[in-house]
C-alpha positions in Angstrom: -0.1 0.0 0.0 3.0 2.2 0.2 2.8 2.9 -3.5 -0.5 4.3 -3.0 0.9 6.8 -0.6 3.5 7.9 -3.0 1.5 10.4 -4.9 0.4 13.7 -3.2 -3.3 14.4 -2.9 -4.5 16.9 -5.8 -6.2 19.4 -3.4 -5.8 22.1 -5.4 -7.7 20.7 -8.1 -10.3 18.9 -5.7 -13.5 20.7 -4.5 -15.7 18.8 -2.4 -19.5 19.4 -2.3 -21.4 17.3 0.4 -25.0 17.2 0.1 -26.5 15.2 3.1 -30.1 14.0 3.3 -31.5 12.5 6.4 -32.6 8.8 6.0 -33.2 5.9 8.7 -30.1 3.9 8.4 -28.3 5.3 5.5 -26.7 8.7 4.5 -26.9 9.4 0.6 -24.2 11.8 -0.2 -23.0 13.3 -3.7 -19.2 14.1 -3.6 -17.6 15.9 -6.5 -14.0 16.0 -7.3 -11.9 17.5 -10.0 -8.4 15.9 -11.4 -6.3 16.6 -14.5 -6.3 13.8 -17.1 -3.0 11.6 -17.5 -2.4 11.5 -13.6 0.3 8.8 -12.6 -0.8 5.5 -11.3 -1.1 5.6 -7.6 -1.7 9.2 -7.4 -4.0 10.1 -4.6 -7.3 11.9 -5.6 -8.9 12.6 -2.1 -9.3 11.0 1.5 -12.8 9.5 1.4 -12.7 8.7 5.0 -11.9 12.2 6.0 -14.4 13.7 3.4 -17.4 11.3 4.2 -16.8 11.0 8.0 -15.8 7.3 8.0 -13.7 5.7 10.8 -10.4 4.7 9.4 -9.9 2.2 12.1 -12.9 0.0 11.3 -12.8 0.9 7.6 -10.4 -2.1 6.9 -13.0 -4.5 8.6 -15.7 -3.5 6.3 -16.3 -4.4 2.9 -16.3 -1.7 0.2 -17.6 -2.1 -3.2 -16.6 0.7 -6.1 -18.8 0.6 -9.3 -17.5 2.6 -12.2 -19.5 3.5 -15.1 -18.0 1.6 -18.0 -16.8 -1.8 -16.3 -13.2 -0.7 -16.4 -11.7 0.0 -13.1 -9.6 3.4 -13.0 -9.9 4.2 -9.2 -9.4 2.1 -6.0 -9.8 3.0 -2.3 -7.0 2.1 0.1 -8.8 0.5 3.2 -5.8 1.4 5.4 -6.0 5.2 4.8 -9.3 5.7 3.4 -7.8 7.3 0.4 -9.2 7.2 -3.2 -6.1 6.6 -5.7 -5.5 6.3 -9.6 -5.3 2.6 -10.6 -4.9 3.4 -14.4 -4.4 6.5 -16.2 -7.3 8.2 -17.7 -7.5 10.0 -21.0 -10.4 12.7 -21.1 -10.5 12.3 -24.8 -11.6 8.6 -24.3 -14.1 9.5 -21.8 -15.5 12.4 -23.7 -14.7 11.9 -27.3 -17.3 14.8 -27.9 -15.6 18.0 -27.3 -17.5 19.4 -24.5 -16.5 21.9 -21.6 -16.7 19.5 -18.8 -16.1 15.8 -18.8 -17.6 13.7 -15.6 -16.7 10.2 -14.5 -19.6 8.8 -12.0 -18.5 6.2 -9.3 -21.1 4.4 -6.8 -19.4 3.3 -3.4 -21.1 0.8 -1.1 -20.0 0.2 2.5 -21.1 -2.7 4.4 -21.8 -3.2 8.2 -23.8 -0.9 8.2 -24.6 -0.2 4.5 -23.9 3.2 3.4 -23.9 4.3 -0.2 -22.2 7.3 -1.8 -22.3 8.8 -5.3 -19.0 10.3 -6.4 -18.6 12.5 -9.4 -14.9 12.8 -10.8 -14.6 15.7 -13.1 -11.6 15.2 -15.6 -10.1 18.5 -16.5 -8.1 18.6 -19.7 -4.6 19.2 -20.2 -2.7 20.0 -23.6 -1.5 16.6 -24.4 -2.6 16.5 -28.0 -1.0 18.4 -31.0 -3.1 19.7 -33.8 -3.2 17.6 -37.0 -4.7 17.8 -40.5 -6.8 15.1 -41.9 -4.6 15.1 -45.1 -1.0 15.8 -44.8 -1.1 17.2 -48.4 -3.4 19.7 -49.9 -3.4 20.2 -53.7 -4.7 23.4 -55.3 -4.8 24.2 -59.1 -4.8 27.9 -59.9 -4.8 29.4 -63.3 -1.9 31.9 -64.1 -4.6 34.3 -65.0 -6.0 34.3 -61.6 -6.6 37.7 -60.2 -4.8 39.2 -57.4 -6.7 39.1 -54.0 -8.6 35.7 -55.0 -9.3 33.3 -51.9 -8.8 29.7 -51.9 -10.3 27.5 -48.9 -7.9 25.2 -46.7 -8.7 22.2 -44.7 -8.8 23.2 -40.9 -6.5 21.4 -38.2 -8.3 19.2 -35.5 -7.0 19.0 -32.0 -9.0 16.8 -29.6 -8.1 19.1 -26.6 -10.8 21.9 -25.6 -10.7 25.5 -24.5 -7.1 27.0 -24.8 -5.6 23.7 -25.4 -7.4 23.6 -28.9 -6.2 25.2 -32.3 -5.6 28.9 -31.9 -3.6 30.1 -34.9 -2.3 29.1 -38.5 1.2 30.1 -39.9 2.2 29.9 -43.8 5.8 29.4 -44.8 7.3 32.3 -46.6 6.0 33.0 -49.9 6.1 35.7 -52.5 2.5 35.0 -54.0 0.5 33.8 -51.1 -0.7 34.5 -47.8 -3.2 33.3 -45.4 -6.1 35.0 -43.5 -7.6 33.3 -40.2 -11.3 32.7 -39.9 -13.3 31.7 -36.7 -16.2 29.4 -37.1 -19.5 29.7 -35.0 -18.5 26.8 -32.7 -15.0 28.7 -32.0 -13.0 26.6 -34.5 -10.2 28.0 -36.4 -9.5 27.8 -40.1 -7.3 29.5 -42.8 -8.1 30.9 -46.3 -5.1 31.2 -48.9 -5.0 34.6 -50.4 -3.3 35.2 -53.9 -1.2 38.4 -53.2 1.0 38.6 -56.5 0.2 37.4 -60.2 1.3 34.0 -61.2 3.4 33.2 -64.5 3.7 29.4 -65.1 6.5 29.8 -67.4 8.5 31.1 -64.3 7.3 28.5 -61.8 4.9 25.7 -62.5 4.6 24.4 -58.8 4.5 26.2 -55.4 5.3 24.3 -52.3 3.9 25.8 -49.2 3.8 24.6 -45.5 0.7 25.5 -43.1 1.3 25.1 -39.6 -1.5 24.8 -36.9 -0.7 26.1 -33.4 -2.8 25.5 -30.2 -3.0 27.7 -27.1 -1.8 25.5 -24.6 1.0 26.6 -22.0 3.5 24.6 -23.8 2.1 25.0 -27.4 2.0 22.2 -29.7 1.8 22.3 -33.6 0.9 20.4 -36.7 1.9 21.0 -40.3 0.4 20.1 -43.8 1.9 20.5 -47.1 0.1 22.9 -49.8 1.0 22.1 -53.3 -0.1 24.7 -55.8 -0.1 23.8 -59.4 -0.2 26.9 -61.8 -2.4 26.1 -64.9 -1.2 27.5 -68.3 -3.1 30.1 -70.6 -1.9 31.1 -74.0 0.2 34.2 -73.0 3.1 33.6 -75.0 3.7 33.8 -78.8 6.2 31.4 -80.5 9.8 32.6 -80.8 12.5 31.6 -83.4 16.1 31.2 -82.2 17.2 33.8 -84.7 15.3 36.7 -86.2 17.0 36.1 -89.5 19.3 33.6 -91.3 21.9 33.8 -94.0 22.8 30.3 -95.3 25.0 29.6 -98.1 24.1 26.4 -100.4 26.0 24.9 -103.2 24.8 24.5 -106.6 23.5 21.0 -107.8 22.9 20.1 -104.1 21.0 17.0 -104.2 17.3 17.0 -103.9 16.0 16.5 -100.4 19.1 17.7 -98.8 18.7 19.9 -95.7 19.0 23.6 -96.0 18.2 24.5 -92.5 16.2 23.4 -89.5 14.2 26.1 -88.0 13.4 26.1 -84.5 10.6 28.1 -82.7 9.8 27.7 -78.9 6.5 28.6 -76.9 6.8 28.9 -73.3 3.3 27.8 -73.0 2.2 24.4 -72.4 -0.3 21.7 -74.1 -1.8 23.0 -77.2 -0.8 26.5 -76.4 2.8 25.3 -77.1 2.3 23.4 -80.2 3.7 25.1 -83.5 3.0 25.0 -87.3 5.6 26.5 -89.7 4.4 28.1 -93.1 5.6 30.6 -95.7 4.2 34.2 -95.6 2.8 36.0 -98.3 6.2 37.8 -98.9 7.7 34.5 -100.2 7.9 34.2 -103.9 6.4 31.4 -105.9 9.9 30.3 -107.3 11.3 30.3 -103.8 8.5 28.1 -102.7 8.9 25.7 -105.9 12.5 25.4 -105.2 12.5 24.7 -101.3 10.1 22.7 -99.3 9.1 23.8 -95.8 8.0 20.8 -93.4 5.1 22.5 -91.3 5.7 20.1 -88.4 9.6 20.4 -87.5 10.7 23.6 -89.5 13.1 21.6 -91.9 13.7 23.3 -95.3 14.9 20.9 -98.0 16.0 21.1 -101.7 13.0 20.7 -103.6 14.4 21.2 -107.3 17.9 21.3 -108.8 19.7 24.5 -107.7 21.6 26.2 -110.6 24.2 28.9 -109.7 23.8 30.5 -113.0 19.8 30.9 -112.8 19.3 32.4 -109.3 22.3 33.3 -106.6 19.9 34.5 -103.8 16.7 33.2 -102.7 14.7 35.3 -100.1 11.9 34.0 -97.8 9.8 34.6 -94.6 8.6 31.9 -92.3 5.7 32.1 -89.9 5.4 30.0 -86.6 2.0 29.8 -85.2 0.9 27.9 -82.0 -2.3 26.1 -81.5 -4.2 27.8 -78.8 -7.6 29.1 -78.9 -6.4 32.8 -79.2 -3.4 31.9 -81.4 -0.1 33.8 -81.4 2.6 33.6 -84.0 6.1 34.8 -84.5 8.2 35.1 -88.0 11.7 35.2 -89.3 13.5 36.0 -92.6 15.9 33.5 -94.5 18.6 34.5 -97.2 19.9 31.6 -99.2 23.3 32.2 -101.1 24.1 30.0 -103.8 27.9 29.4 -104.2 29.8 27.8 -107.1 30.6 24.3 -107.0 34.3 22.9 -107.3 33.4 19.9 -109.5 36.8 19.3 -110.9 39.6 16.8 -109.1 43.2 18.0 -109.4 45.6 15.8 -111.3 49.2 14.5 -110.6 51.6 12.8 -113.0 55.0 11.1 -112.1 57.3 12.2 -114.9 60.6 9.9 -113.6 61.9 8.1 -110.6 64.8 5.6 -109.8 64.2 2.6 -107.7 66.1 0.9 -105.9 68.7 3.0 -104.5 71.4 2.2 -101.9 70.6 3.0 -98.3 73.8 5.2 -98.1 72.3 7.6 -100.9 73.5 11.2 -99.8 70.7 13.9 -98.5 69.5 16.0 -101.2 69.8 13.6 -104.0 66.8 13.8 -106.3 64.7 10.6 -106.5 61.6 11.3 -108.7 60.0 14.4 -110.7 56.2 14.9 -110.6 53.6 17.6 -112.1 50.2 18.8 -111.0 47.3 20.5 -112.3 43.4 21.4 -112.0 41.0 22.5 -114.6 38.9 24.6 -112.2 39.7 28.3 -111.8 40.3 30.8 -109.1 40.9 29.2 -105.8 39.1 25.9 -107.0 42.2 25.6 -109.4 45.3 26.2 -107.0 46.8 23.1 -106.1 48.8 22.0 -103.1 50.9 18.7 -103.1 52.4 16.9 -100.0 53.7 13.8 -98.8 53.5 12.1 -95.3 55.5 14.0 -92.6 57.2 10.8 -91.4 58.9 10.1 -94.5 62.6 10.9 -94.8 61.7 12.7 -98.0 60.8 16.1 -99.1 59.3 18.1 -102.0 61.0 20.6 -103.5 59.5 22.8 -106.3 61.5 23.2 -109.5 59.2 25.2 -111.7 55.5 26.1 -111.9 53.6 23.0 -111.3 56.8 20.7 -111.2 58.3 19.2 -107.9 61.2 17.4 -107.2 61.5 14.4 -104.5 64.6 14.5 -102.6 66.2 12.5 -99.8 65.7 14.7 -96.6 67.2 12.4 -94.0 69.8 9.6 -93.9 68.3 6.4 -94.9 68.4 2.8 -92.9 67.6 -0.3 -94.5 67.6 -2.1 -91.4 64.9 0.1 -89.9 62.5 0.5 -93.0 63.7 -1.6 -96.2 60.9 -0.3 -98.5 58.8 3.0 -98.8 55.4 3.5 -100.3 55.4 7.2 -101.1 52.0 8.7 -101.7 51.6 12.2 -103.5 48.6 13.8 -102.4 47.2 16.8 -104.4 44.3 19.0 -103.1 42.6 22.1 -104.5 41.6 25.1 -102.5 37.8 24.7 -103.2 35.0 24.5 -100.9 34.9 21.7 -100.1 38.4 20.8 -101.5 39.1 18.0 -103.9 41.9 15.8 -103.8 43.8 13.1 -105.7 47.0 10.9 -105.0 49.4 8.6 -106.8 51.6 6.0 -105.1 55.2 4.8 -106.1 57.1 2.3 -104.2 61.2 2.8 -103.4 63.3 0.0 -102.5 66.5 0.3 -100.5 69.7 -2.0 -101.3 71.8 -3.1 -98.4 75.3 -1.9 -97.5 77.7 -3.5 -94.9 77.2 -0.7 -92.3 76.3 -2.7 -89.0 78.7 -4.5 -87.0 77.7 -7.7 -85.3 76.0 -7.5 -81.9 76.0 -9.8 -79.1 73.0 -9.9 -76.6 75.4 -9.3 -73.9 78.7 -7.5 -73.4 79.7 -9.9 -70.7 79.2 -13.6 -70.2 79.6 -15.4 -66.9 79.5 -19.4 -67.7 79.7 -21.7 -64.6 81.6 -24.9 -65.2 81.4 -27.9 -62.9 84.7 -29.2 -62.3 85.7 -32.9 -63.7 83.7 -32.0 -66.7 84.1 -34.3 -69.8 86.7 -32.9 -72.6 84.4 -31.6 -75.4 81.5 -30.8 -73.2 79.5 -27.7 -74.5 79.8 -25.1 -72.3 77.5 -22.3 -74.0 76.2 -20.8 -77.2 77.2 -17.4 -78.0 75.3 -16.2 -80.8 75.7 -12.5 -82.3 73.2 -10.8 -84.8 73.8 -8.8 -87.7 70.8 -6.9 -89.1 72.5 -6.6 -92.6 71.7 -8.8 -95.7 73.3 -12.0 -97.4 77.2 -11.9 -97.0 77.0 -9.0 -95.0 75.2 -11.0 -92.2 77.0 -14.1 -92.5 79.2 -14.4 -89.3 82.5 -16.4 -88.1 83.3 -16.7 -84.5 87.0 -16.6 -83.2 88.5 -16.8 -79.8 91.1 -14.2 -79.3 94.5 -15.6 -78.6 95.9 -15.4 -75.4 98.1 -17.3 -72.8 97.0 -18.5 -69.2 99.5 -19.7 -67.0 101.8 -20.6 -70.1 99.1 -22.3 -71.8 97.4 -21.0 -74.9 93.7 -20.6 -74.4 93.0 -22.4 -77.6 94.1 -25.4 -75.8 91.7 -24.9 -73.2 88.7 -24.1 -75.3 87.2 -24.1 -78.8 84.4 -22.4 -80.4 82.4 -23.6 -83.6 83.2 -20.7 -86.1 79.6 -21.1 -87.8 77.3 -21.0 -84.7 79.3 -19.9 -81.8 79.1 -23.0 -79.8 81.9 -22.8 -77.0 83.4 -26.3 -75.8 85.9 -27.1 -73.2 88.9 -29.1 -74.5 90.3 -30.6 -71.0 89.0 -31.5 -67.7 89.1 -28.9 -65.3 90.2 -29.2 -61.5 88.8 -26.6 -59.2 91.8 -27.0 -57.0 94.2 -26.0 -59.8 92.3 -23.7 -62.1 89.4 -21.4 -60.7 88.5 -19.2 -63.7 89.3 -18.2 -67.1 88.9 -14.7 -68.8 89.0 -14.3 -72.6 87.4 -12.6 -75.7 85.5 -14.1 -78.5 85.2 -12.1 -81.8 82.2 -12.2 -84.3 83.0 -11.0 -87.9 80.6 -10.7 -90.8 81.5 -11.5 -94.3 80.9 -7.8 -95.7 83.5 -5.8 -97.7 85.2 -4.5 -95.7 84.4 -6.8 -93.0 82.9 -5.7 -89.5 83.3 -7.3 -86.0 82.7 -6.8 -82.4 83.9 -9.1 -79.7 82.4 -10.1 -76.1 84.4 -11.1 -72.8 83.7 -14.5 -71.5 84.2 -15.3 -67.9 84.5 -19.0 -67.2 84.0 -20.0 -63.6 85.0 -23.4 -62.4 82.6 -24.8 -59.8 84.0 -26.7 -57.1 82.7 -30.4 -56.5 83.2 -32.3 -53.3 85.8 -34.5 -54.8 88.5 -34.3 -51.9 88.6 -36.2 -48.9 89.3 -34.5 -45.6 92.8 -35.4 -44.4 93.6 -35.5 -40.7 97.3 -33.7 -40.5 97.0 -33.9 -36.7 97.7 -36.0 -34.7 100.1 -37.3 -37.4 100.3 -41.1 -38.0 101.2 -43.7 -40.7 98.3 -44.2 -42.8 96.1 -46.9 -41.0 98.3 -46.6 -37.9 96.9 -45.8 -34.5 98.0 -42.8 -32.4 99.3 -43.9 -28.9 99.9 -41.5 -26.2 100.1 -41.4 -22.4 97.9 -39.0 -19.9 98.6 -38.6 -16.3 95.7 -40.2 -14.2 95.3 -37.3 -12.3 94.3 -35.0 -15.3 91.8 -32.3 -14.2 88.2 -32.0 -15.6 88.3 -29.6 -18.8 92.1 -30.5 -19.6 93.0 -30.8 -23.2 93.9 -34.1 -23.9 94.6 -34.3 -27.8 93.4 -32.0 -30.8 92.4 -33.4 -34.1 93.1 -31.2 -37.3 92.0 -32.1 -40.6 92.2 -30.1 -43.9 90.0 -30.1 -47.1 91.5 -28.7 -50.4 87.5 -28.2 -51.7 86.2 -24.6 -51.4 83.3 -23.1 -49.3 81.0 -25.6 -47.9 82.9 -28.5 -49.4 85.8 -27.6 -47.0 84.0 -27.0 -43.9 85.1 -30.0 -41.2 83.3 -31.2 -38.3 84.4 -33.6 -35.7 82.7 -36.3 -33.7 83.4 -39.4 -32.0 82.8 -42.6 -34.1 83.8 -44.8 -31.2 85.0 -44.1 -27.4 85.5 -46.5 -24.7 83.6 -44.4 -21.9 81.3 -41.7 -23.6 81.2 -39.8 -20.1 84.8 -39.3 -19.9 85.9 -37.2 -22.9 84.3 -34.6 -25.2 85.0 -33.7 -28.5 84.4 -29.9 -29.8 82.8 -30.4 -33.3 84.3 -27.2 -34.8 87.8 -27.1 -33.7 88.6 -30.8 -32.8 89.4 -30.2 -29.1 89.5 -33.4 -27.0 88.8 -32.7 -23.4 88.3 -34.4 -20.1 84.5 -34.1 -19.0 85.7 -35.5 -15.6 88.4 -36.6 -13.6 89.6 -40.4 -14.0 88.4 -42.8 -11.0 90.1 -46.1 -10.1 87.2 -47.8 -11.9 88.2 -46.5 -15.3 90.2 -48.8 -17.6 93.8 -47.9 -17.9 93.5 -47.9 -21.9 91.1 -45.5 -23.6 90.4 -46.0 -27.2 89.0 -43.0 -29.1 87.9 -43.1 -32.9 87.1 -39.5 -34.1 85.7 -38.8 -37.6 86.4 -35.5 -39.6 83.5 -35.1 -42.0 83.1 -32.0 -44.7 80.0 -30.5 -45.4 79.6 -31.6 -49.2 77.0 -33.2 -50.8 77.4 -36.3 -50.4 79.8 -35.6 -47.3 83.4 -37.1 -47.4 85.2 -38.0 -44.3 88.4 -39.3 -42.6 89.1 -41.0 -39.3 91.7 -41.3 -36.9 92.1 -43.7 -34.0 93.7 -42.4 -30.7 94.8 -44.8 -28.1 95.2 -43.2 -24.6 97.0 -44.9 -21.6 96.7 -43.5 -18.1 99.8 -43.5 -16.2 100.7 -42.2 -12.4 102.4 -39.0 -12.3 105.9 -38.8 -10.8 106.3 -37.0 -7.6 108.0 -33.6 -8.2 110.6 -31.7 -6.0 108.7 -29.3 -3.7 110.9 -26.4 -5.1 109.7 -27.2 -8.4 105.9 -27.3 -7.4 106.4 -23.7 -5.8 107.5 -22.5 -9.3 104.5 -23.7 -11.1 102.1 -20.8 -11.8 98.6 -21.9 -11.1 96.9 -20.7 -14.3 94.2 -23.4 -13.8 92.1 -24.3 -10.9 93.8 -27.0 -9.1 91.4 -26.8 -6.1 88.5 -27.9 -7.9 87.7 -30.0 -4.8 88.4 -27.4 -2.3 85.5 -28.2 -0.1 86.4 -31.9 0.2 89.9 -31.0 1.3 88.7 -28.5 3.8 86.6 -31.2 5.3 89.2 -33.8 5.4 91.9 -31.2 6.7 89.7 -30.2 9.6 89.8 -33.8 11.0 93.7 -34.4 10.5 95.6 -31.3 9.6 98.3 -32.1 12.0 98.8 -35.7 10.8 98.8 -34.7 6.8 101.4 -31.9 7.8 103.9 -34.2 9.2 103.3 -36.9 6.5 104.0 -34.1 3.9 107.2 -33.0 5.2 108.5 -36.5 5.4 107.7 -37.4 1.8 109.0 -34.0 0.4 112.2 -34.9 2.1 112.3 -38.4 0.5 111.5 -37.2 -3.2 114.2 -34.4 -2.9 116.8 -37.3 -2.0 115.7 -39.8 -4.9 115.0 -37.2 -7.7 115.8 -38.9 -10.9 118.3 -37.2 -13.7 116.5 -36.5 -16.9 117.6 -38.9 -19.7 119.4 -37.6 -22.8 119.5 -40.8 -24.7 115.8 -40.8 -25.1 114.9 -40.0 -28.8 112.3 -37.5 -29.7 109.0 -39.0 -30.2 106.9 -37.6 -33.1 103.2 -37.0 -33.0 102.1 -37.8 -29.4 99.9 -36.6 -26.9 101.4 -35.5 -23.6 102.4 -38.3 -21.1 103.2 -36.2 -18.2 101.8 -33.0 -17.1 104.7 -30.8 -18.1 105.4 -32.6 -21.4 104.6 -31.2 -24.8 101.8 -31.7 -27.3 103.7 -32.1 -30.7 101.9 -31.8 -33.9 102.9 -32.5 -37.4 104.0 -29.7 -39.7 101.5 -29.1 -42.8 101.1 -26.9 -45.7 97.7 -25.9 -46.5 96.0 -24.1 -49.2 93.0 -22.8 -47.3 93.6 -20.0 -44.8 90.7 -21.3 -43.0 92.9 -24.0 -41.4 95.5 -21.5 -40.2 95.4 -22.7 -36.6 98.3 -24.5 -35.2 98.5 -25.9 -31.7 102.2 -26.6 -31.4 102.8 -27.2 -27.8 101.1 -26.9 -24.4 103.6 -26.4 -21.6 103.2 -27.1 -18.0 102.3 -23.4 -17.8 99.4 -23.9 -20.1 101.3 -21.5 -22.9 101.0 -22.0 -26.6 103.7 -21.7 -29.2 102.8 -21.1 -32.8 105.3 -20.5 -35.8 104.7 -17.5 -37.9 103.5 -18.0 -41.7 106.3 -18.1 -43.9 105.8 -16.5 -47.3 105.9 -18.9 -50.1 104.4 -19.2 -53.7 100.7 -18.9 -53.7 98.7 -18.2 -50.5 100.1 -21.1 -48.4 101.0 -21.2 -44.8 103.5 -23.4 -42.9 102.9 -24.8 -39.7 105.6 -26.5 -37.6 105.7 -28.8 -34.7 108.5 -29.7 -32.3 109.4 -32.9 -31.2 108.7 -34.1 -27.6 111.0 -33.0 -25.2 111.9 -34.8 -21.7 112.4 -31.3 -20.4 110.0 -29.9 -17.9 109.5 -26.5 -19.1 111.7 -25.9 -22.3 110.8 -26.4 -26.0 113.7 -27.0 -28.5 113.5 -25.1 -31.8 116.1 -27.0 -33.1 114.4 -30.4 -33.5 111.3 -29.0 -35.4 110.0 -31.3 -38.1 108.3 -30.2 -41.4 105.5 -32.1 -43.3 104.2 -31.0 -46.8 100.9 -32.2 -47.8 101.2 -32.7 -51.6 98.2 -31.3 -53.8 
């Protein structure tokens, strides 16, 4: 019920009139209320309990019946408060469709225990909730353009369902130069408007006028509605036909064919309908001879030739034509026409070729006379004057030699290769109107001369040739072109002789002199010859002969035809490389280095290394790019004493070629060195990699180890062995003691890619590398040292050298 209390009672609209009449047990009362239409649902109309003197406390226990005329329930009574409230919005125009000043809704209220009946009269007051509107959105008016100023035309009035001030109050007309409105008031108070013509209409200027009529009501917030007024202006015959021109001067050629058009007259009438339809006719001022010679079409105004016109009979014809419309009160216009007959140019000019020579050589000099022609015309005056010309794009010109005689001369250099033959057309035209012309054509053939050198499609040829080619293989076809003819275009091909590395080029290549096919005379080896540069000449058979040459660059393409060769560690073919390493070698120490070379180039010479076989895969690692073999961990007592490593060196060719080397490593226990020597060793690598383990052990037995160390050091100093001088140097072995030397073979490589030589790893971890020795070509010398029994020295005197043959 809270929703019913939201609306405030419309006390300012409600006036209560209570009329009481006494009765035995009932009270009859008539209660009057006034409310505006369209009140919101839940809005309170009045407090019936207060107005009718009812007890609110007992009202909820009594039965209340509210009867509304029309069976639709718009109102309801709140038993808790005794308020009469809106149950559904009420539209005054629905209750009172006929426009009246007042509109009432009657209700009967019956209350039980005790029974009481009340009559309620609810007045619904109008609000401006409807806009004026016209029954038709468009109104059409047909008004003649001759209508007098001030004439009135009735318009449909607007309708507004509201009453009083909320109904239609006035009208407005959109801006117009010809019309205005006047508002009238009917007997019932309704408003309507009359359309008044205030300026004259002209259909020829504007056929249709579009106006907007707006109706406005008198509400506080005014509403409006519009309608379109379309005024169609009706035509009257107030415009006479008019020609495009008042007079015409026309020239016509004698002997014009019968039926040919002389002129098409055009007259226009601004009116419409039958008032604008026009008929053409001759006036009385036109002579009979003129009417017999020329025909006038009465419907479209065309004047055509009716009889043959002769310049010698009549030179001028005058006529007057009248254009008349078909209006009831017809109007007309006229124009004058003068026809001038001109003489006809009826003779064609003539041309004659007196002499010419053909064929001629293409190198004929400029200004050479080729032909002589004459022209003429039987007409006189301008009709008898003749002009002669040839096409502008031809390399020839006409030169007047005497009256009506002309010479054809060469004006530009000729080229048979561009145009081998010319069709020269002489065109003669007189100056008549219209001009007449004639033409004559002669054919001129050009003879060839040897004026073009042979031409190759390219000035430089690059020809790739795969090495190991078969002798006599076709390398390419070098064909030149000569645009000349016959013997001037027959070509012969030569290789221009030169020497390459003390060898004549003709011993390496040959060319077919007739078709330019280039052949290889030998098998090429990329590792020996990489490229050739020479010239080929093409010569024609003309007199004198002409020639041109082209540069040929032969590039030998490498094949993967050379196996990698392992040069370090060096060993006799098929033998096993044996070496010794200390068992105490640390993790990551360099054990050996495999170096291989490949005399091929680019990808074919790129070497990668990998283990093919290994005794213990967890003990050694191999760098696939530089061939370093290093320990992955320290040796343990479980590891076998002998380790067998098979390394494969593989190139990057297709298919790949490879070589292998077998390295047999034996682990030995290192000899104990003097304490003084040990103190001299620079710690360039981490010998305390297991420092944590040593610290743990040392914490338990530091005193005992110190004593043992001192005793062992003293014993070793007393028993230190002398170095053996009789031991011969051992080649190609991996270190057997920690302070020994890795000695690799000496090699000579053609590829600077392999210029990396690991010659010695000393106890200090130093590397001794020999510098490149300049020799013939681009080779490098790498030397290795024989193994020395010394501890830290390397001897240069015992170096050995190995040269790898090509």
